[in-house]
N, C-alpha and C positions, 0 to 999 in steps of 0.2 A: 441507556442502561449501563450501569457500572460493570466493569470487569476487574476481577481481582487476580493479580499475577505476582505474588510476592517472591517467588523463586527467581524471577528475572532480575531482581534488584539486589539480592544478597551479595553478589560478587562485585557490584559497582557502587552501591550507596555509600560505603565508607570512604571511597575516594571522591565521589561527587560532592559530598557535603563540605569538603575542604576548599572547594573552588569559590573564589570571591564572586565570580560571575553567577554561579548557582545561588549563592546566598543572597545576592542582590535581587533575585527574581523569586525567592521562596520565603516562606514564613515558618518559623519554628515556634511551637507552642509546648508549654509544660503544664499539664493538667488543664488544658483549654485556655491558657493565658499566654499571650505572646511574650517571648523572652529573647535575650541576646543569644547569638550562636555559641558563645562561650559556655552556655549552660548545657549544651549537648555533651553527654559523656563520651569519652574516647571510644572509638569503634571496638577496641579490644575488649571492652566491658559490655558490649551489646549482647542481648539475649534475643536472637532472631527467630526462635522457634514459633513465637506467637505474633510475629510482625504481620500486619495486613497492609496491602497496598490496593487502593481503589482508584480506578480510572473512570472518569466521566468524559463527556465530549469536550469539556472546558478545562478540567483540572485533574490533578493527581494528588492523592493524600496517602502518606506513609505514616503508619502508627505503630509504636512499639511500647509495650508495658515493660517497665524496668524498676525493680526495687520499690514497688508500690506506687510508682508514678507512671503517667502516660505521656510519652513524647510523640509529637506529631509534626510532620513537615508537609506543607501544602505548596504546590507550585503549578504553573500553567501546563496544560497538556500540550507541550511543545518539545519534541525530541531534541531540538537544538539546545534547549535550556539544560536538559539532563546530561547530555554528552559534551556540553561546552563547545559545540561547533555550530557555526551559523550555516545557513542553507548553502552558501557558496562553498564553504569548506567541505560539507558533506558531499556535494556534487563533485568536487575535485577529487575526493577519495574514491568515488564510485566510478568515474570515467575510465581509469586504466584497466578495470576488470570487467567492463561491459562487453567488449568484443570477444567473440568466440570463433575459433578456427575450425570448429567441428563442421563437417559436411553433413547436412541434413538430408536424409533419404525420405522421399515422400511416402508417408504411411497412410495408405488409403484402402478402405475395404472395397469390395467389388459389387456389393449389393446395390442395385438401382431401384429407386422408387420415386414417385412423384413428390416434389418438395412439400406439397400441401398435405402429405401424409406423415410428415415428421411429427414426432411427439415432442412438444415444447413444454418444458417445466419452467415456471417463472416464480422467483421468490423475491418478495419485497418490492418497494418502489422508493427510489431516492431522488430528491429534488423534483419529484413529480414526473420524472422523465426516464431515469435509468433503472434497469432491472438486472437481477442475477438470473441468467437463463442457462438452461442446458437443453441439448437437442438429442433425441434418441431415435434409433432405428425402430420403425413400427413393427418389424418382424421379430426382433429379439430383445428390444428395449435397451440395447447397448448404446453408449454414446457414439454419435455419428462422427466418423473421420473419413470423409469422402470428398474427392476433388470436385465432384458435382455440386457440393454444398460447402464452398470454401469458408464463407463467413460463419456459418453454423459450426463448422469444424474448428475454426479459430477460437470461437467462444468456448467450445468444449476443451480445447487444449489448455486454455488458461485455468479452467476448472480442474482438469486432471491430465497432467502431462504424460502419464503412463498410458492413458487410453488414446490420446491423440497428440501429435507433436506440432500441430498447426499446419502441416502439409508442406509449407514453404518457408524459406529463411526470411529473417527480418532485416531490413535496411532502413535505418531511421536517422533523422537529424535530432541529435540530443541538444535541447535548448537549455543552456545554463545561465546562471545569474550573470548579469552584466551584458546580456544579449550575445553571449558566446554560443557558438554552434559547432558541433562535432558530428561527423558521420559515424554511426555505430552499426556493425554487422554482427548479427547473432541469430538465435532461434528461440522459440517460446520456452522449451525446457531449460535451456542455458540461461535465459533471462530471468526466469522465475527462481532458479537456483542461486544466481548471482545476487538477486535482490533479497533472497531469503524469504520469498513471498509465497512459497507453496502452502496452500491451505488458507490464504487470505481470501476475503470476499472480493470478487471481481464483478463490477457493474458495467453494463454496456448499453450503447444506444447506436443503432445503425440507421443511417439515412443515405439513400441513394447508393453510391459505391464507396462510402467511407463509414468506418465504425469507430466510435469512441469507447475506450476501455479505461476504467478507473480501478486501480488495484489498491484496495483500502487496507491499511494496517489494522490489525485486530484491536489495538488499544491506543497506540499513539495517534494523534490527530492529523494524519497526513495521508495522501494518496500518491502513487506514481500514475501518470496519465499518458495514454497512447492514443494517437489518431492514425489509423491504418487504412490503406487501400491496396488492392491486389493489382500488380502490374507485371506482366510477363513472368508469372509464377514466382514473384517476390512480393512479400508484404512490405510496402513502402509507406513512410509516414514520419510522424513527429513524436518525440518522447520528452516528457517533463517529469522531473523527480522531486520528491519531498514537497509537494504542493499542499499547503495547509487546508484543512477542512473548512476553515472560516473563509478563506479566499475562494474556494470552490463554490460555497454556498452563495456568496455575493455574485460570482460570475454567472451562476445558473439563474439567478433572479432576473438577469438582463439577457439571458440566452435566447436567441432566435431559433425556434424549433425547426424552421425551414432551412436553416443554414448552419451546418455543423461548424464551419470555419469561424463563425461569429463568436463561438466560445473559445476556439483554439487560440485566436490572436489576443484574447484578453488575458491569457495565462502569462504571456510575456510582459 
């Protein structure tokens, strides 16, 4: 399904179209005919009130009517093309701001009930395996945030950091391009804020004592991916950023449902 977000581009598009790297990966059309980039009017003359930008899983299309003509720019749905940064550069910019010194206080309600009484809401199915879940207290239908149900609380925290903070801090190995690894210490609310990912779709798959979480950008074709397990009241695991949807799809085609790590190691 296409998503239209023109407001997100108005401040950046005039700069982006001047990049040789962007031009090499994009196509400019004038009235549906491909033309040279020199045919695009100077940004100072653009009329952006009627600009439309449409995202699909594979491509982005920017279209602007101007002086009786239609200018359109199409390029791959790849955030690195738009911002002119490859995956390594984006990861390098993210690394210094990932760590959080905030001391997380376990936020846990005191209501106890059998885990089989949890109200589980599930939305969608991705790659035939992952779901968007929320878990609610059967007594008041509020999102569960309880140390008796750590994995369910963790899923809820990624859905709504105000209702639950994930109970425990995160300590993850950040796997970066070129097989680089860095230890990151943070917590769910801080991570989601740093990633700018509040409100994004979060898909999960739990197997045994490990849970996979895919934080999906609402229109760019990438996810941030986490694999977490609970050890001594710390969420331990692995973190991968800016993983393309295309790569994820291919990985899940060969994913062994009985072994979460079989997917994890393919990301590298």
